[in-house]
C-alpha positions in Angstrom: -24.8 49.4 104.7 -28.4 48.5 105.1 -30.6 47.7 102.2 -34.0 48.8 102.3 -36.9 47.5 100.3 -39.3 50.1 99.3 -43.0 49.5 99.4 -44.9 52.6 100.3 -46.3 54.6 97.8 -44.5 57.9 98.6 -41.2 56.2 98.4 -41.9 54.5 95.3 -43.0 57.8 93.8 -39.9 59.4 95.0 -37.7 56.8 93.4 -39.7 57.3 90.1 -39.1 60.9 90.2 -35.2 60.1 90.6 -35.1 57.3 87.8 -37.0 60.0 85.5 -33.6 62.0 85.5 -31.2 59.1 85.1 -29.3 58.8 82.0 -30.4 55.0 82.0 -31.9 52.5 84.5 -30.3 49.0 85.2 -33.1 46.6 85.8 -33.8 43.1 87.4 -36.5 41.1 88.6 -36.8 38.2 90.9 -40.0 35.9 90.3 -41.6 32.3 90.8 -43.5 30.6 88.2 -43.7 27.0 89.7 -47.3 27.0 90.5 -48.7 29.5 88.1 -48.8 30.2 84.5 -48.0 33.4 84.4 -44.5 34.5 86.5 -45.3 36.2 89.5 -43.1 39.3 90.2 -41.5 39.2 93.6 -38.8 41.6 93.8 -37.7 44.4 91.3 -34.1 45.9 91.3 -33.2 49.3 89.9 -29.7 51.3 89.5 -28.7 54.5 88.1 -25.4 56.3 88.3 -26.6 57.7 91.7 -28.3 55.0 93.5 -29.3 51.5 93.8 -33.0 50.5 94.9 -35.0 47.3 95.7 -38.9 47.6 95.5 -41.2 45.1 96.9 -44.1 44.1 94.5 -45.5 42.1 97.2 -46.1 44.5 100.0 -46.7 47.5 97.7 -50.1 48.8 97.0 -49.1 49.8 93.5 -46.1 50.0 91.3 -48.2 52.6 88.9 -45.7 55.3 89.8 -42.9 53.6 87.7 -44.8 52.9 84.5 -44.0 56.2 83.0 -40.0 56.1 83.4 -39.8 52.4 82.4 -41.9 52.8 79.4 -40.2 56.1 78.3 -38.2 55.6 75.2 -36.0 58.4 76.1 -34.5 56.4 79.0 -32.6 52.9 78.0 -33.2 50.2 80.2 -30.2 47.9 80.7 -31.1 44.0 81.5 -29.5 40.7 81.4 -31.4 37.8 79.5 -34.1 40.0 79.3 -36.8 38.1 77.6 -37.9 36.4 80.9 -37.8 39.8 82.7 -40.1 41.5 80.3 -42.5 38.7 80.3 -42.9 39.4 84.0 -43.0 43.0 83.8 -45.5 43.3 81.0 -48.5 42.7 82.9 -47.7 45.5 85.5 -46.0 48.0 83.3 -46.9 47.1 79.7 -43.9 47.3 77.2 -40.6 48.3 78.7 -38.3 49.9 76.1 -36.0 50.6 74.8 -33.8 47.8 76.3 -30.2 46.8 75.8 -29.8 43.2 76.8 -26.2 42.5 77.9 -26.6 38.6 77.2 -27.5 39.5 73.4 -24.8 41.8 73.2 -22.3 39.4 74.5 -23.3 36.6 72.4 -22.7 39.0 69.2 -19.3 39.8 70.7 -18.1 36.3 70.6 -19.2 34.8 74.0 -21.3 31.9 74.7 -25.0 32.6 73.5 -26.5 31.7 77.0 -23.8 33.2 79.1 -24.9 34.0 82.5 -24.6 37.3 84.4 -22.3 36.3 87.1 -19.8 34.7 84.5 -20.3 37.9 82.3 -19.1 40.1 85.1 -16.2 37.8 86.0 -14.9 37.7 82.4 -15.3 41.5 81.6 -15.1 43.3 85.1 -13.2 41.1 87.1 -15.7 40.8 89.9 -16.9 37.3 91.6 -20.4 37.6 92.6 -21.9 35.4 95.5 -23.8 32.6 94.4 -25.5 31.4 97.6 -28.9 33.0 97.0 -29.6 31.5 93.3 -32.3 29.1 94.7 -33.9 31.7 96.9 -37.9 31.7 97.4 -38.2 35.4 96.6 -42.0 35.2 97.8 -41.2 34.7 101.2 -40.6 37.8 103.7 -38.7 38.8 105.5 -35.6 38.7 103.0 -32.1 38.4 104.7 -29.5 41.1 104.3 -27.4 38.4 102.1 -30.5 37.9 99.9 -31.0 41.8 99.6 -27.0 42.2 98.6 -27.4 39.6 96.0 -30.3 41.2 94.2 -28.7 44.7 94.3 -25.5 42.8 92.6 -27.8 42.0 89.9 -28.0 45.3 88.7 -25.0 47.2 89.9 -22.5 45.6 87.3 -25.1 46.1 84.0 -24.0 49.7 83.0 -20.1 48.8 83.1 -21.0 45.6 81.0 -22.9 47.6 78.5 -20.0 49.9 78.0 -17.6 47.3 77.6 -19.9 45.3 75.1 -20.6 48.2 73.4 -17.1 49.3 72.8 -16.2 45.5 71.6 -19.2 45.5 69.1 -18.2 49.0 67.9 -14.6 47.8 67.0 -16.2 44.6 65.4 -18.5 46.6 63.4 -21.4 44.9 64.9 -23.6 47.6 66.3 -26.3 47.1 63.4 -26.7 43.5 64.6 -27.4 44.4 68.0 -29.9 47.1 66.8 -31.6 44.4 64.9 -31.5 41.8 67.7 -32.9 44.2 70.2 -35.7 45.3 67.9 -36.9 41.9 67.8 -36.7 41.6 71.5 -39.2 44.4 72.1 -41.9 42.5 69.9 -44.2 41.8 72.7 -45.5 39.1 70.5 -42.4 37.1 71.1 -42.9 37.1 74.8 -46.2 34.9 74.9 -47.6 31.8 73.7 -50.2 31.9 71.2 -52.8 29.4 71.9 -53.4 28.7 68.1 -49.2 27.8 67.7 -48.7 26.3 71.2 -48.6 22.9 69.3 -45.4 23.9 68.1 -43.8 23.3 71.5 -44.5 19.9 71.2 -41.3 17.8 70.0 -43.3 15.1 68.5 -45.9 16.9 66.6 -43.8 16.7 63.5 -44.4 13.0 63.6 -47.9 13.1 63.3 -50.2 12.3 60.2 -52.4 15.3 59.1 -55.5 14.4 61.0 -53.7 13.8 64.3 -51.8 16.9 63.7 -55.1 18.8 63.7 -56.3 17.2 66.9 -53.1 18.1 68.6 -53.3 21.7 67.5 -56.7 21.9 69.0 -55.8 20.1 72.4 -52.6 22.3 72.8 -54.7 25.2 72.2 -57.3 24.3 74.7 -54.6 23.6 77.4 -52.8 26.9 76.7 -56.3 28.7 77.2 -57.2 26.9 80.2 -53.7 27.4 81.9 -54.0 31.1 81.2 -57.4 31.2 82.5 -56.6 29.4 85.7 -52.9 30.7 86.0 -51.5 27.4 86.7 -48.7 25.6 84.9 -49.9 24.0 81.7 -48.5 20.6 82.8 -50.9 20.9 85.9 -53.8 21.1 83.4 -52.7 18.6 81.2 -49.2 16.9 80.9 -47.7 16.1 77.6 -48.0 12.4 77.9 -51.6 12.7 78.3 -52.0 15.3 75.3 -50.3 12.5 73.2 -52.0 9.8 74.3 -55.2 11.4 73.3 -53.8 12.3 69.9 -52.3 8.9 69.2 -55.6 7.0 70.3 -58.4 9.5 70.0 -61.0 8.7 72.4 -64.6 8.2 71.4 -66.3 7.8 75.0 -65.8 8.6 78.8 -64.7 5.0 78.8 -61.9 5.4 76.4 -60.5 8.4 78.2 -60.5 6.3 81.6 -58.7 3.3 79.5 -56.0 5.8 78.7 -53.2 5.3 81.6 -51.5 8.6 80.8 -54.8 10.5 82.2 -55.4 11.0 85.9 -58.9 10.0 87.1 -59.5 13.4 88.2 -58.8 14.9 85.0 -61.2 12.4 83.2 -64.0 13.0 85.7 -63.8 17.1 85.2 -62.4 17.6 81.7 -63.3 14.6 80.0 -66.5 15.9 78.1 -64.5 18.8 76.9 -62.0 16.3 75.6 -64.6 14.6 73.7 -66.0 17.6 72.2 -62.5 18.6 70.7 -62.2 15.3 69.2 -65.6 15.5 67.7 -64.8 19.0 66.4 -61.6 17.7 64.7 -63.7 15.7 62.4 -61.3 12.8 62.4 -62.1 9.9 59.7 -63.8 6.9 61.1 -60.2 4.9 60.5 -56.9 6.4 61.3 -53.8 5.1 60.0 -51.6 3.4 62.8 -49.6 6.0 64.8 -46.4 6.8 62.7 -43.3 5.0 63.9 -40.3 7.3 64.1 -38.7 6.7 60.6 -34.7 6.6 60.0 -33.9 10.0 59.0 -33.4 10.1 55.2 -29.9 10.1 54.2 -29.9 13.0 51.8 -31.5 14.9 54.2 -28.6 14.4 56.7 -26.2 15.0 54.3 -28.0 18.5 53.2 -28.1 19.4 57.1 -24.3 18.3 57.5 -23.2 20.4 54.7 -25.2 23.4 56.2 -23.8 23.0 59.5 -20.5 22.9 58.1 -21.0 26.2 56.2 -22.1 27.5 59.8 -19.2 26.4 61.7 -16.8 27.9 59.0 -18.5 31.1 59.0 -18.7 31.1 63.0 -14.9 30.4 63.2 -14.2 33.3 60.7 -16.5 35.8 63.0 -15.1 34.1 65.9 -18.9 33.6 67.3 -20.6 30.6 68.9 -22.2 28.8 65.9 -25.7 28.7 67.4 -25.6 32.5 67.7 -25.8 32.2 63.8 -28.1 29.3 63.3 -29.6 26.5 65.4 -29.8 22.8 64.3 -33.5 23.0 63.9 -33.3 26.1 61.5 -30.9 23.9 59.3 -33.1 21.2 59.4 -36.0 23.4 58.2 -33.8 24.8 55.5 -33.0 21.3 54.2 -36.7 20.4 54.0 -37.4 23.5 51.7 -38.7 25.9 54.4 -36.8 29.4 54.3 -38.9 31.0 56.7 -36.3 31.0 59.4 -34.4 33.5 61.3 -31.0 32.6 59.8 -32.3 33.9 56.2 -33.5 37.2 57.7 -31.7 40.4 58.4 -28.0 40.7 59.3 -27.9 36.8 59.3 -28.9 36.6 55.8 -26.3 39.1 54.6 -23.5 37.4 56.4 -24.6 33.6 56.0 -28.0 33.1 54.2 -26.5 33.1 50.6 -23.9 30.5 51.6 -26.4 28.2 53.2 -28.7 28.5 50.1 -26.0 27.6 47.9 -25.0 24.8 50.1 -28.4 23.2 49.1 
């Protein structure tokens, strides 16, 4: 059967009317983000009990007719690994809700935390899905019949997955866990990077002295804003190695900038004055301590993290759940250092595990 891409306003409006009468909408997107800061929506796939449809955002004049149904709180939207899709859809439709994420539900039912859609379909429904189109450039037109079939498959089985997972979680008594996780997913603040906290994405920022940490925060915030303004990947604006070089050896002049081998000449020429301004505004002392060398981990800290890990592993075994669903290594390290503002010490995780972790300290 031939699959049609909907792109004209009348066809999209008609689809929206039909979706508004559906008990649920299965939803997926195809997008590109290699050359942009914001992911670019290239294809929208939807399915209800009565139809499967593909919408072409590239050819369409507007997708506005779909906004009321996708933001209607009375109609559940079913997605897999929804966070990226919600980020892609936000600029077009706003907040998509309510959402059922089959990947999150599967992780709470004891499956791998990042289980893929095809593998979940194979395990729970017994279907083998084609994988040949996983590297498709979805911005190119025309799309082949095989690509369109692949795209439809991405929503066809979502309702069946939801039904199986809901039943499993009901049997396990974990529906409240799922409700809490999905509520967190609906928070739009979790979909985007705040420029003021973009420094937290740098793996090495924890090794910095306070003055260099302040400079790193300001440079990372500048990079995030510039990438968003120009809609370019942040690494195209300034890669991590260049940012780190300026933090470790703060430049005082254009000559200092040019002497940093990690910075491209074009960047120095066009953005050098802004970099020097940021360094001045960081108000660094006239003499900085030598860049910190990576210290050997403190033995007592390692011992605490190991004890915490053992608690997590024991509880994960009892619950038949992947340990990473309960707590990450980074969270355990934070707890060991005295930081209790972590997800594992909130909500259902605290009830299940938190007190045992605090006791292990």
